[in-house]
N, C-alpha and C positions, 0 to 999 in steps of 0.2 A: 830585334828591336835593339837600338842602341842603347846604352848606358843613360839615364833619366838624371838629370840635376834636380837635385831636391834642396830646399832652402829650410829655414826658420818655421817661413810663414808656411810653406805646402806641406810638411812634413806630416802631420797630422791625416791630410786628407791622400796622400802620396803614399805613405808608407803604412801607417796606423789603421787606416780604413780600406787599405787594399785587400780585393777580394783573393787574391793570388799571394804566395812568398813573396818577402822582398829582401834582397840581399843589400846590405847600405854598405858602403865603404865610405869611412870617416878621412879625410884627405887634406892635406895642403900643398901649394904650388910649390913651395921651397923644400919639400919632402922627396927626397932620391928614391927610397923604397916604395913610395905612393906610386910615383913614375914607372916604376920597372912592374908593379903589378897591374897599370892599368890597361896594357893590352891584352893580358888575360882575361881582365873581367871584361872586355870589351867583349871577345871572342866566347864566353861563357854567357854572355847577354843575347848575342846573336843566335847561338847554337841553342839555346834552352829558352827561347822566348814565350815558349809557350806553357813553360811549367814555373819560370820565377822572373820576377822583374829584379834589374840591378840598378841602384840609385848612387850616386854619388854626392857627398854632402862637404863642401870645403868649410873645415873649422876656423880659419880665419875670415873669412866673409860672413858665415852664422855660427855663432859661439854658443848660441844658447841651446840647441839640442845636443852637441856634444857633452855640455856640460850636466844635462839631465840625465843622459846615458854614462855619465863619468870616464869619459874617455880620455885616457892618460897618455897613449901613446898613438902612433899614426905609422902607418895604417892600421886602422882597426874595421876589422870586419863583424856585421852582424847581421843573423837571417831574423827577420819577423813575421809571424805567422799569425794571422788575427789580431793583430796590433800587440803582439806581446813578444819578445825577445827568446827564442827559443837556442840560440848559439852567438857565440864571440869568439872571435878569434884574431888576438893580435898578430900583426907583422905581414911582409911580403911572403908569397910562397907561390908555387909553380903552378900553371895553369893545369895540371895532373892532379896535383894537391889540391887546388881550390876545387876541381869539378868532385871531385874525393868526397872533400869536406862538405860540399853543398849537397850530394847525393845523400850522404846520411841524413840529412834534416827534410828532405822531402818525403810525402807519402810514395812507398815502394821502395825506397833505399837506393838503391845502386840502381836498378833498371829504370827508374825514375828519369835519369839522365842519360839513357843508353842512346845514342847517336843513329 
């Protein structure tokens, strides 16, 4: 499944009410590191679509939600489980580091994301 675009209006339904974990990428069009991490997020979204949803929210188009979660730098990645933030990671990272970080926060640890 490709990454899902979320907005201020859809955040509660798409992220907080999701029945599986959601990785949210807070990003902006002008942000070079955001563009750098985008392909890795797409790959993680496709590879592990049965385990986690990867969502993106543009902080310029939808500023209310980033404000609620005190986003001060982008990209910032947050993992939500059961409507709660369980992990936050500012800055871009490689696909390997991204996969390791996500695996730490899914049930089953690293085994949850083994391909």
